[in-house]
N, C-alpha and C positions, 0 to 999 in steps of 0.2 A: 807817658811810661810807667810812671810809679802807680798809677789809677791801674792801669792793664796788669802790673805785675801783682796788684793786690787780689785783682778779680782771679786771676790765674792761681793763686795761691790758696784762695778761698774755695774755688772750684777742685781743685786736688785734695784738700782737706774733706770736703764733703764727700768726694767721689770715693776715697778711701776708707773714710770713717763709715760710709753707707755700705760698703762692701765687705767690711768687718763685721758690723753688726748683722748684717745678713746671714754670715758665716756662722755667728754666735745665736743668733735668734731663730731665723728661720730655719735652721738646720737642727734644731733640737730634735726632732723625730725624723730620722733618716727612714726611707721606705725601699723595698725590694719589688720588682715585676714579679718575680715566682716567689710572690708573699705568703703562699702555703707550704712552701718548702720552708719558711722560720715561723711555724705555725703559732708558738705561744707569744710571738709579737703582735699576731693579729688578735688574739684571743686567748686568755689563759685556759678557758674551758677547753681548748682542744688538745691539753696535755693528755697524753696516753690514747689520743685519737688515731692510732693507726692500725693496720692489720697484723700486729706481732707482739710480742712480750715487749721490748722496748725499741727506740727509734735513735740513730744519731743522724744529723741532718747538719750540712754545711752549705753556705753560699756565698758568693764572692761578687761584688758588683762595680765595674770600672765605669764611671760616666763622666763624659765630656774631656777624654784624654787629648784634645787639640788644645787645652789650655794648660799654663805651665805645671801647674800642680794640681791634677783632676781630683775629683771625690771617688775615693776607693772605701769602700765598705764591705767588712767580713762580717758573717754571722754562724754562729754555732751553737746549737742545742741537743740536748739529751731529754726524752722523757721516757715513761715505762708505765705500764699498767699494773695493778694487783688483784689479788683474788678478794679483795675485802672493799671493794667499791671505793677505792682510793687509788688515783694516779699523781705522780710526782714528776717533776721535771726542772731543768735550769736552762738557761740561755745567757748568751754574752755575744755583744756586737762592738765592733768598732771602725770609727769613723775618721780618716785624714782627709785634709783638704786644704787648698789654697796656698800663698805664700806667707801666711802669718802662723805657721805652725799649728794651725788648729787641729786638734786630736778629741775626739769623742769616744767615750765607752759607757756602756752600760751592762749591769750584769743583775738577773734575777732569779728565784726561785720560786715555782709556782706548783700549788697543790690544787686537785680536783676532786669533787664528790660525784661519782657516777650512778648512784644508786637510786635516783628519781625515776621511776617507771609507770607507765600507765597504758591504758587499753588493754582490751580482752587477753593478751598473751605478754602485756608487758614489753611489747616491742617499739613503743614510743618514750624515748629517752630524753632527760634534761640532765645537763653537765652543769655545776656550779663551780667555780674556781677564783681563788684568790692568788696575788703574785706580790711578791715584795723583792727590795734590791736596791742598787745604787747607780749614780747617773754621776760621771767624772767627766771633766771636761777643762781643757788647759790650752791656751795661747802663748806664744811667743813674740812679745811687742818690739823686740830687738829685729824683727823679720818685715814688720810693717814700714811702709813709705808714707810718711805723713806730708800733710801741704805745706809746713814750715820748714820741709827739707828740700824743697823744690825753688830751682831760681830759674826766671822766665827766660834767661840767657845761656846759662851754662846748665840747666838741665838739675837732676836730681843728684845731691851729694849725700852718702848715708853719714858722713861726718858732722853735717849740720845738727846742732842740739835741738830736739824737740821739745815743747812744751806739753804735749800729749801724754798722757799718763793711764793707767788701768788701776782701779783699788784693788783689783786681784787678778792675777793671770792663771789660777787654777782653783778647781773647787770639785767637791764629793758631797753629794746629799741624799739622803734616803728617799725611796720612792716606791710606790704603791698602785697595784690596778687590782681590777674584778672583772669577771665575764660570765656569761652563761651562753648556751648552745642547745638546740633542740636538734634531733634526728630522728627519723623514721627508718628503724633497724627492720622493717618487716623484710624476712626473706621471699627470694621470689617474686618480688613486686616488679612493675613495670617500671614505676618511678619512686624514688626515695627523696624526699626533701630534707633539707637541713638549713639552719638559720643559727645566727649569734648575735650578740651583742656584746661590746667589752667598752670600760672605760681604763684610760691609764693616767697617771700622774694624779690620784685621787686626793693625796696630801699636799697636793701645790707645793712643790720644794720650791724653795728660792734659790735664784741663780747670783750669788754675788759678783760674777763677773760683770753682767749688766747692771751698771750702777745708777740708780735712780730713785728720785724722790718718791716715787709712786710704788706702793707693794703690788699692786695689778702687775705693770710693767717686769718688776722682779721676779715674779713668780713665772714658771714656767707653764704654760696653758696646759688645760685638760685635753685629752686627745680621746674622740669618740669613733668607735666603729660600730657599723652595722654590716653583716655581711651573710651570704646565703645562697643558695643554687639547687639545682635538682640534677639527681643521677638517673639518666633514662638509660632502660636497657633497650639498647635499640635491636640487639641481635644476640644470639648465644655467645658471639665472640666480641661484640663493639658494644661499650656504654659511651654514651655521649653526656658530659657535663657542662652546661652553662652556669654561671655564677656571675654575682656582681657584689662589688664591696663599695661602701661611702664610709668616707672618715673626714673627720673634721677636727681641727685644732686651732683654737683662737680664732681669727678672720679666713684662715685659709681652709679649702676643702679640696677633697679628692675623690671623683667619682670613676670606678673602674668597672667595665663589663668585658667578660671574657667567656670562651668556650673551647673545649677540646674533647677529642675523640682518643678513648682508650680501646687501643685492638690487641685480643690475645693472638699471638703469633704460634706457640707452642707452649707447653705444659710449664716452661720455665720465663717465658719471654713474653711482655706487652710493649707496645709500639704507641707512643703518645705523639699527637699533632694537633695544635689549635693556635691560639693567640689572643689577644687581649685588646683592648681600646680604652686609654685614659683620657677621659672627655677635655677636648679642647687642649691635648697636650702631647698625646704620642699613641701610636700603634706600635704592637710587639709581635712578631710570630715566636712561635715556642715548638720545639722539638725535644723528645725526650724517650727514653728508654728504661723500661723495668725490666730488670734480668735477676732472676734468683732473688737474692735478698738485698739487690742494690738499684738504684733509680738515680740517672744521670739526666739532668735537664740543661737545656741550651736556649737562651733567650735574647733578643736583639731588639731595644728601644729605637724606633724611628721618629724623631719629634716633628710634629704638625703645627707646633707654635713659630710665633716668631723668634723663639729662643734657638730654633734651628739655625737660622742665619749668624747669630751671634756666637754660636758654637763651632762654626764653619762646617756644619752637616755631620760632624763626628759626634755619634750619639753613644747610648750607652750599650752595654753586654754584660748578662749574668751566666754564671755558671754554677749547678748546684750538684751536691752528691749528697743521696741518704742512703744508710744503710738499716734496715729492717729486719730485727731478730725473729723471724717467722717460725712457728712450731706447729705441732699437730694440734693443738688446742685452739679452736675457732674464736676468734674476738667477734663482737659486736659489729666490727667495722667490717667484716668479711662480706657482709652483707649489703653494703652500699659501698659506693667509690666517690667520696669527698674530692672536691677539687685538688689537685698537686700545684696548679698554676696559680 
């Protein structure tokens, strides 16, 4: 009996500790399905990349609501272009998850140089950008259930004293990133290509919550993103935009394929319909409306991996709202339609 109790104790300790570390480590960088609605999180070089003077974007994600405390992520961003080949922006994100009071927040400011132009009429453009800000994370150890608080007969008792401790329960560190974006802004063209590359956590900020003798394990892994697509002018009223994104951070990677059609209904309204596939993970239909200066989008992730059974097939949904201050002055982005999904 004593041997069985010890085995159970070690099992619960390993299970709880693993879950906690996954929340702290694997969720370093949350992600959105409608990733282009939160543009500077994909690539700082997308700062100012709208068909207006400025843009305010927001997105909300609810993931795995069948568990006790699901992942809830909110992102808010602002970016604006100027007439001096400079664009500026800022974005903030917050994620809460799990029973351990996990809270993750990042906030960044971005600046992009948009003056690199080439080609006969300067319609081929390159944007270079830098991003800097902070990452803040915290947990509440009193909410964890540790292995030495379990009794094989009576079960869990919160009053049992645990020997498990954290060196730190909160941290705030400086962080920085950079990116580059190419796009073809040639007007009245059948196809316009866009592609970008970005790097995040280039300062390799340390995470004191994850205590380890290894400097490599204490550092937040760099995140690399390669993305691109084609805006295809299918007809006078319809554009089709296939796009792809590859992201890698540490040993984890995500490949996303997407496509959507944007149909002009009238002078004030566009309708968007499409979806994407996250390789070996999920598919997500998407629907959106671009009305006057507002864009509303809704997507729903359907998990295709074994994780779907673990979450009782309760998947994730996202709702996004964007406001673009459009004016009579045409932006270079008027000539192409980059992916909104």
